[in-house]
C-alpha positions, 0 to 999 in steps of 0.5 A: 109835550116832552122834548124829542129824544133819540132813545125811549125807555118804556117801563111797563106801568110807569112813564117812558124814559127819554135819553139823548144818548146811549150812555144816558140809557145805560145809566137809566137802566142802571138806575132801575130797580128791575129790568124786566118788561122793559124795552128800549127803542132808538127813534132815530133808526127806528130800532125797537127792543134793543138789547143791552149789548146794542146799546153798549155798542152804540154808547161805544161808537158815541165815545169814538 
């Protein structure tokens, strides 16, 4: 079983990607060829289908 992570990126047709920080999520999204159908969930807060803007806000908060 994979280790627990805070964020999960669901990529249709591929294995989910786990990330511990919002910055890692942004990096992973940038590395994807296409983000069509991709969703991001925050397992800590239970929020699902986070927008890129919401992830950027979380990343900025983590940096402070």
